C-alpha positions as CSV (number, residue, x, y, z in Angstrom):
1,M,-12.2,12.7,-0.7
2,I,-13.3,9.8,-2.9
3,L,-12.4,11.9,-5.9
4,E,-9.0,12.6,-4.5
5,Y,-8.4,8.9,-3.8
6,S,-9.5,8.1,-7.3
7,I,-6.9,10.5,-8.7
8,I,-4.2,9.0,-6.6
9,L,-5.0,5.4,-7.6
10,T,-5.4,6.3,-11.3
11,F,-2.1,8.2,-11.4
12,A,-0.2,5.4,-9.6
13,S,-1.6,2.9,-12.0
14,S,-0.7,5.1,-15.0
15,L,2.9,5.3,-13.7
16,F,3.0,1.6,-13.4
17,I,1.7,1.0,-16.9
18,Y,4.3,3.5,-18.3
19,Y,7.2,1.5,-16.9
20,S,5.8,-2.1,-17.2
21,A,2.6,-3.3,-18.9
22,C,2.4,-6.7,-17.3
23,Y,-0.1,-7.7,-14.6
24,G,-0.7,-11.0,-12.9
25,D,0.0,-11.4,-9.2
26,T,-3.1,-12.4,-7.3
27,C,-4.5,-9.6,-5.3
28,Q,-7.5,-10.5,-3.2
29,I,-9.3,-7.9,-1.2
30,N,-12.9,-8.6,-0.4
31,G,-15.4,-6.3,-1.9
32,L,-13.3,-4.9,-4.7
33,E,-14.4,-5.1,-8.3
34,P,-12.3,-7.2,-10.7
35,E,-11.1,-4.1,-12.6
36,V,-9.8,-2.5,-9.5
37,L,-8.1,-5.7,-8.4
38,K,-6.4,-5.8,-11.8
39,R,-5.0,-2.3,-11.4
40,L,-3.6,-3.3,-8.0
41,S,-1.9,-6.5,-9.3
42,Y,1.4,-7.1,-11.1
43,N,3.9,-9.6,-12.3
44,P,7.5,-9.9,-10.9
45,P,10.2,-8.0,-12.8
46,G,11.4,-9.4,-16.1
47,K,14.8,-10.9,-16.9
48,E,16.1,-7.6,-18.0
49,L,15.9,-6.3,-14.4
50,L,17.0,-9.5,-12.7
51,F,20.3,-9.5,-14.7
52,N,22.6,-9.7,-11.7
53,E,22.7,-11.0,-8.2
54,Q,22.4,-7.6,-6.6
55,N,19.1,-6.9,-8.3
56,Q,17.9,-10.3,-7.5
57,K,18.6,-9.7,-3.8
58,A,17.0,-6.3,-4.0
59,W,13.8,-7.8,-5.3
60,Q,13.8,-10.4,-2.6
61,T,14.3,-7.6,0.0
62,F,11.2,-5.8,-1.5
63,V,9.1,-9.0,-1.3
64,E,10.1,-9.7,2.3
65,T,9.9,-6.0,3.5
66,Y,6.9,-4.8,1.7
67,E,4.9,-7.2,-0.4
68,T,4.6,-10.1,2.1
69,P,3.6,-7.8,5.0
70,V,0.9,-6.0,2.8
71,G,-0.4,-9.5,1.9
72,K,-0.8,-10.2,5.6
73,V,-2.8,-7.0,5.9
74,Q,-5.0,-8.1,3.0
75,N,-5.5,-11.5,4.8
76,W,-6.3,-9.6,8.0
77,Y,-9.0,-7.6,6.3
78,N,-10.4,-10.6,4.4
79,S,-10.8,-12.5,7.6
80,I,-13.4,-10.0,8.8
81,V,-16.7,-11.8,8.0
82,D,-18.8,-11.4,11.2
83,K,-18.8,-9.8,14.6
84,N,-16.5,-12.3,16.2
85,S,-13.9,-12.1,13.4
86,A,-14.2,-8.3,13.4
87,D,-13.6,-8.1,17.1
88,A,-10.6,-10.4,16.7
89,A,-9.3,-8.2,13.9
90,A,-9.6,-5.1,16.2
91,K,-7.6,-6.8,18.9
92,S,-4.8,-7.9,16.5
93,F,-4.6,-4.5,14.7
94,S,-1.8,-3.0,16.8
95,T,0.5,-6.0,16.3
96,E,-0.4,-7.2,12.8
97,V,-1.4,-4.1,10.9
98,S,-0.1,-0.9,12.5
99,P,3.6,-1.7,12.0
100,I,3.1,-2.2,8.3
101,L,1.0,0.9,7.9
102,K,3.8,2.9,9.6
103,K,6.4,1.4,7.2
104,L,4.4,2.6,4.2
105,T,3.2,5.9,5.6
106,G,4.6,8.8,3.7
107,P,4.7,10.5,0.3
108,T,6.5,9.1,-2.7
109,S,9.7,11.0,-1.8
110,D,9.9,9.3,1.6
111,M,9.3,5.9,0.0
112,K,12.1,6.7,-2.5
113,K,14.5,7.3,0.4
114,Q,13.7,3.8,1.7
115,V,14.2,2.3,-1.8
116,L,17.6,4.1,-2.2
117,S,18.8,2.2,0.8
118,I,18.3,-1.1,-1.1
119,P,21.5,-1.8,-3.3
120,A,20.3,-2.2,-6.9
121,S,20.5,-0.6,-10.3
122,P,18.5,2.6,-10.8
123,E,16.1,0.8,-13.0
124,M,15.4,-1.8,-10.4
125,Q,15.0,0.8,-7.7
126,K,12.4,2.7,-9.9
127,F,10.6,-0.6,-10.4
128,I,10.5,-1.3,-6.7
129,L,9.2,2.3,-6.0
130,L,6.4,1.7,-8.4
131,R,5.5,-1.5,-6.7
132,I,5.5,0.3,-3.3
133,L,3.0,2.9,-4.7
134,Q,0.8,0.0,-5.7
135,L,1.0,-1.6,-2.3
136,Q,0.1,1.8,-0.7
137,S,-3.0,1.8,-3.0
138,R,-3.9,-1.7,-1.8
139,L,-3.9,-0.5,1.7
140,L,-5.8,2.7,0.8
141,V,-8.7,0.8,-0.8
142,I,-9.0,-1.1,2.5
143,F,-9.0,1.7,5.0
144,L,-10.4,4.7,3.1
145,P,-13.9,3.3,2.8
146,M,-14.0,2.6,6.5
147,Q,-13.0,6.1,7.3
148,N,-15.6,7.5,5.0
149,E,-18.3,5.3,6.5
150,R,-17.5,6.7,10.0
151,K,-17.8,10.3,8.6
152,M,-21.2,9.5,7.2
153,D,-22.5,7.9,10.4
154,G,-20.6,8.5,13.7
155,H,-22.4,5.6,15.3
156,T,-21.7,3.0,12.6
157,C,-20.0,-0.3,13.2
158,Y,-18.4,-2.9,11.0
159,R,-19.8,-6.4,10.7
160,G,-21.5,-5.7,14.0
161,S,-18.3,-4.8,15.8
162,N,-18.1,-1.4,17.5
163,L,-14.7,-2.5,18.7
164,L,-13.2,-2.6,15.2
165,F,-14.5,0.9,14.3
166,D,-13.3,2.3,17.6
167,T,-9.9,0.7,17.1
168,I,-9.4,2.0,13.6
169,L,-11.4,5.3,13.6
170,E,-11.8,6.6,17.2
171,P,-9.9,9.9,17.0
172,T,-8.1,9.4,20.4
173,A,-6.9,5.8,19.6
174,Q,-3.3,5.4,18.5
175,S,-4.3,2.8,16.0
176,A,-6.8,5.2,14.5
177,Q,-4.1,7.9,14.3
178,D,-1.9,5.5,12.4
179,V,-4.7,4.9,9.8
180,A,-5.3,8.6,9.5
181,K,-1.6,9.4,9.0
182,F,-1.3,6.8,6.3
183,I,-4.3,8.0,4.4
184,D,-3.3,11.7,4.7
185,S,0.2,10.8,3.4
186,R,-1.2,9.6,0.1
187,Y,-2.8,13.0,-0.8
188,E,0.1,14.3,-3.0
189,S,0.1,16.0,-6.3
190,Q,1.0,14.3,-9.6
191,E,4.0,16.7,-9.8
192,H,5.3,15.5,-6.5
193,I,5.0,11.9,-7.6
194,E,6.7,12.6,-10.9
195,A,9.5,14.5,-9.2
196,S,10.3,11.5,-7.1
197,F,11.1,9.4,-10.2
198,K,13.6,11.9,-11.4
199,E,17.3,11.9,-10.6
200,P,19.3,11.5,-8.5
201,W,19.2,7.7,-8.2
202,S,22.1,5.5,-7.0
203,A,24.8,4.6,-9.4
204,P,24.4,1.4,-11.4
205,A,25.9,-1.7,-9.9
206,E,29.2,-2.7,-11.5
């Protein structure tokens, strides 16, 4: 599974590099190596994409709907430093994290459907879809290691909190099912990802 995850992250990053070679937004997820953080970070779109008001509004919609919520999940994860904070994170998972996971659960084709509902030029829509793939990767590098740790040791805990692991990984828990569905939705072939970037896209704004 680690190999499959690596392939997903690598391909998402390669798509990103193909369309835009700039990085820069600050991505902070505790425990990640600098090179991994770099692959998960980016700059806003350039002036060539923000050429009209519609594209500017589309980018703002992306920030409010996807980027800012994922940032809140990163802060939620980074707050887990001891048993008390881990217990608190478990209790807030259903309200602070689960809704965001559900929003971003699905293959690239499903994410494309969401993007197509945002009025913008096809170039901006493709740019936003690439960003969403990266945001999914950010969530993946948070939750996949937790899931793998439970598979290696069914009695493990996190920062001394059995509650957090039971919340996220106990098979019967709804929150654990949300995590599992999100992770499973990211296992798609390169062909499927590439196909989602092909036509049709919406007509350019006039």
